[in-house]
C-alpha positions as CSV (number, residue, x, y, z in Angstrom):
1,X,0.0,0.0,0.0
2,X,1.4,3.4,-1.0
3,X,0.4,6.9,0.2
4,X,1.1,10.2,-1.6
5,X,0.7,13.9,-0.6
6,X,1.4,15.4,-4.1
7,X,0.9,12.5,-6.5
8,X,4.5,12.6,-7.5
9,X,6.1,10.8,-4.6
10,X,4.8,7.7,-2.7
11,X,5.5,6.2,0.7
12,X,4.8,2.7,1.7
13,X,2.4,2.2,4.6
14,X,2.5,-1.5,4.6
15,X,-0.8,-3.4,4.7
16,X,-2.2,-6.7,3.4
17,X,-0.5,-7.9,0.2
18,X,-3.6,-8.5,-1.9
19,X,-5.1,-5.4,-3.4
20,X,-8.8,-4.8,-2.8
21,X,-11.3,-2.0,-2.3
22,X,-10.5,1.2,-0.4
23,X,-12.8,3.6,1.5
24,X,-11.6,6.7,3.4
25,X,-13.6,8.0,6.4
26,X,-13.9,11.6,7.3
27,X,-11.7,11.0,10.4
28,X,-8.8,9.9,8.1
29,X,-9.3,6.2,8.9
30,X,-8.6,4.0,5.8
31,X,-10.8,0.9,5.3
32,X,-9.6,-1.8,3.0
33,X,-11.0,-5.2,1.8
34,X,-8.2,-7.7,1.0
35,X,-10.1,-10.3,-0.9
36,X,-10.6,-11.5,-4.5
37,X,-13.4,-13.9,-3.5
38,X,-11.2,-16.9,-2.8
39,X,-11.4,-16.8,1.0
40,X,-7.6,-17.3,1.4
41,X,-6.0,-16.6,4.8
42,X,-5.3,-12.9,5.4
43,X,-8.4,-11.7,3.5
44,X,-11.2,-9.7,5.0
45,X,-11.7,-6.2,6.3
46,X,-8.7,-4.1,7.5
47,X,-8.4,-0.7,9.1
48,X,-5.5,1.7,8.9
49,X,-4.9,4.7,11.2
50,X,-1.5,6.5,11.2
51,X,-1.1,6.2,14.9
52,X,-2.1,2.5,15.1
53,X,-1.0,1.0,11.8
54,X,-3.0,-1.9,10.2
55,X,-5.5,-3.9,12.1
56,X,-7.7,-6.8,11.0
57,X,-11.3,-5.9,11.9
58,X,-13.3,-9.0,11.3
59,X,-12.9,-12.5,12.7
60,X,-13.8,-15.4,10.4
61,X,-17.3,-16.9,10.8
62,X,-18.6,-14.2,13.1
63,X,-22.3,-14.7,13.8
64,X,-24.3,-11.5,13.5
65,X,-28.1,-11.0,13.1
66,X,-28.8,-14.6,12.6
67,X,-26.4,-14.8,9.6
68,X,-22.9,-16.1,9.4
69,X,-20.6,-13.3,8.3
70,X,-17.8,-15.0,6.4
71,X,-15.1,-12.3,7.0
72,X,-12.7,-13.9,4.5
73,X,-15.2,-13.2,1.7
74,X,-15.5,-9.5,2.3
75,X,-14.9,-7.8,-1.0
76,X,-16.3,-4.2,-0.7
77,X,-16.6,-1.6,2.0
78,X,-18.2,1.9,2.2
79,X,-18.2,4.5,4.9
80,X,-21.1,6.8,5.6
81,X,-20.4,10.4,4.6
82,X,-22.2,11.6,7.8
83,X,-20.5,9.4,10.4
84,X,-17.0,7.7,10.2
85,X,-18.2,4.9,12.5
86,X,-21.0,3.8,10.1
87,X,-19.8,1.1,7.7
88,X,-21.3,-1.3,5.2
89,X,-19.6,-4.3,3.6
90,X,-20.6,-6.8,1.0
91,X,-19.4,-10.4,0.4
92,X,-18.8,-12.5,-2.7
93,X,-17.1,-15.7,-3.8
94,X,-16.4,-17.2,-7.2
95,X,-19.6,-18.4,-9.1
96,X,-18.2,-21.8,-9.9
97,X,-19.0,-23.3,-6.4
98,X,-21.9,-25.6,-5.9
99,X,-23.0,-23.5,-2.9
100,X,-22.2,-19.9,-2.5
101,X,-20.1,-18.9,0.6
102,X,-21.1,-15.3,0.3
103,X,-23.3,-14.0,3.2
104,X,-24.6,-10.8,1.6
105,X,-24.2,-7.2,2.9
106,X,-23.7,-6.3,6.6
107,X,-23.9,-3.0,8.4
108,X,-22.1,-1.5,11.4
109,X,-22.7,1.7,13.4
110,X,-19.8,1.3,15.8
111,X,-16.7,1.2,13.6
112,X,-16.9,-2.5,12.9
113,X,-17.2,-3.8,16.5
114,X,-20.6,-5.3,15.7
115,X,-22.5,-6.1,12.5
116,X,-26.0,-6.6,11.4
117,X,-27.1,-8.6,8.3
118,X,-29.2,-6.5,5.9
119,X,-30.1,-9.3,3.5
120,X,-33.9,-9.1,3.5
121,X,-35.5,-9.7,0.1
122,X,-32.2,-10.0,-1.8
123,X,-32.4,-12.7,-4.5
124,X,-28.6,-13.1,-4.4
125,X,-26.1,-12.8,-1.5
126,X,-23.1,-12.6,-3.8
127,X,-22.4,-8.8,-4.3
128,X,-19.1,-7.1,-5.3
129,X,-20.2,-3.4,-4.9
130,X,-21.7,-1.4,-2.1
131,X,-21.8,2.4,-1.5
132,X,-23.6,5.0,0.6
133,X,-25.3,7.9,-1.2
134,X,-23.2,11.0,-0.6
135,X,-26.4,13.1,-0.7
136,X,-28.5,10.9,1.6
137,X,-26.4,9.2,4.4
138,X,-29.3,6.8,5.2
139,X,-29.4,5.3,1.7
140,X,-27.3,2.4,0.6
141,X,-26.7,0.9,-2.9
142,X,-25.7,-2.7,-3.5
143,X,-24.5,-4.3,-6.8
144,X,-25.0,-8.1,-6.9
145,X,-23.0,-10.4,-9.2
146,X,-25.7,-11.2,-11.7
147,X,-29.1,-10.0,-10.4
148,X,-28.8,-6.3,-10.7
149,X,-28.6,-3.4,-8.3
150,X,-30.6,-2.7,-5.2
151,X,-31.1,0.2,-2.8
152,X,-32.4,0.5,0.8
153,X,-32.7,3.1,3.5
154,X,-31.3,2.1,6.8
155,X,-32.6,4.7,9.2
156,X,-31.3,5.9,12.5
157,X,-33.8,8.8,13.1
158,X,-32.5,9.8,16.5
159,X,-28.8,9.4,15.6
160,X,-28.0,7.2,18.6
161,X,-26.3,4.6,16.3
162,X,-29.0,2.1,16.7
163,X,-31.1,1.3,13.6
164,X,-34.8,2.2,13.8
165,X,-35.6,-1.4,13.0
166,X,-34.2,-2.5,16.3
167,X,-34.3,0.7,18.4
168,X,-36.7,0.6,21.4
169,X,-37.0,4.5,21.2
170,X,-36.5,5.3,17.5
171,X,-37.3,9.1,17.9
172,X,-35.4,9.8,21.1
173,X,-31.7,9.1,21.5
174,X,-31.0,6.2,24.0
175,X,-27.8,4.4,23.1
176,X,-28.1,2.4,26.4
177,X,-31.5,1.0,25.3
178,X,-32.6,0.9,29.0
179,X,-36.0,-0.8,29.3
180,X,-36.5,-1.5,33.0
181,X,-40.0,-3.0,32.6
182,X,-39.2,-5.1,29.6
183,X,-42.2,-3.9,27.5
184,X,-40.2,-3.2,24.4
185,X,-40.2,0.6,24.9
186,X,-37.0,2.3,26.2
187,X,-37.5,4.2,29.5
188,X,-36.8,7.6,27.9
189,X,-39.9,7.2,25.6
190,X,-42.1,5.2,28.0
191,X,-43.9,7.3,30.6
192,X,-46.8,4.8,30.3
193,X,-46.6,3.6,33.9
194,X,-49.8,1.6,34.0
195,X,-49.1,-0.2,30.6
196,X,-52.3,0.8,28.8
197,X,-50.4,2.2,25.9
198,X,-51.6,5.8,26.6
199,X,-49.9,8.4,28.7
200,X,-52.5,10.3,30.8
201,X,-53.5,11.5,34.2
202,X,-53.4,7.9,35.6
203,X,-49.7,7.7,34.8
204,X,-49.1,11.2,36.3
205,X,-50.6,10.0,39.5
206,X,-48.3,7.0,39.6
207,X,-45.3,9.3,38.9
208,X,-46.3,11.5,41.9
209,X,-46.5,8.4,44.1
210,X,-42.9,7.5,43.2
211,X,-41.5,11.0,43.4
212,X,-38.1,11.2,45.0
213,X,-37.6,7.4,44.9
214,X,-35.2,5.3,42.9
215,X,-38.1,3.4,41.1
216,X,-36.5,2.2,37.9
217,X,-39.7,2.3,35.8
218,X,-40.5,5.9,36.7
219,X,-36.9,7.0,36.3
220,X,-37.3,7.9,32.6
221,X,-34.1,9.9,32.2
222,X,-31.9,7.4,34.0
223,X,-30.4,9.7,36.6
224,X,-31.3,7.4,39.5
225,X,-34.0,9.5,41.1
226,X,-37.6,10.2,40.0
227,X,-37.8,13.9,39.7
228,X,-38.3,17.0,37.5
229,X,-36.5,15.5,34.5
230,X,-38.9,12.6,34.5
231,X,-41.9,14.9,34.8
232,X,-40.8,16.8,31.8
233,X,-40.6,13.7,29.8
234,X,-44.1,12.6,30.8
235,X,-45.5,16.0,29.9
236,X,-44.1,15.6,26.4
237,X,-46.0,12.4,26.0
238,X,-49.3,13.3,27.6
239,X,-52.4,12.3,25.7
240,X,-50.3,10.2,23.4
241,X,-48.8,6.7,23.2
242,X,-45.3,5.7,24.4
243,X,-42.6,5.0,21.9
244,X,-42.3,4.6,19.0
245,X,-40.0,1.6,19.4
246,X,-39.2,-1.6,17.5
247,X,-41.2,-3.9,19.9
């Protein structure tokens, strides 16, 4: 791998030997897929930062989202133009195999620490091209190896790095996903204390009964004490439902 400041001189920065696809994030992190679809050792997704050097990001046969992510078949990577921690990858293998070893596209909101399969409704999991829309950071494009191109929007409306499809408070940021009563709504959007799916005077009465305590269900803002912050949250939901959330 070579780097250049002026296009005239180049400096080696090391890296995997097999050339693949490159993607540069806004924080100057370089992402690289070292794979030609053969699944040889040393393939997969790599990351380069000047202070850290090269690091392999994916372990082979990682299980994510109910699908097996075959890291060694990662062939393309794209980084969101809005967030350097948001990544998408696609996998492919040669078409002469009896059974494809590709596992489709995967998505990460935490810089590659965890991945979620985004394979729904795809007729073919073998795909050699993937890219974010530079004008719409929630839109992703995928090019399959023989069945055309596809697009999807992967929303994170509250920008807490949890997809709306699995976020228990999709309109209010809650990266911790705290849901003390286990009803599928995160505490920060669930001032429905009696569980009737409506926030009203009955819930307000229950909040007053728990005022000043450490009741987990009534502690909507997660500060450890039921108080003014929780009342403010309840007022915002009065006469409406809790959520929305992916329950």
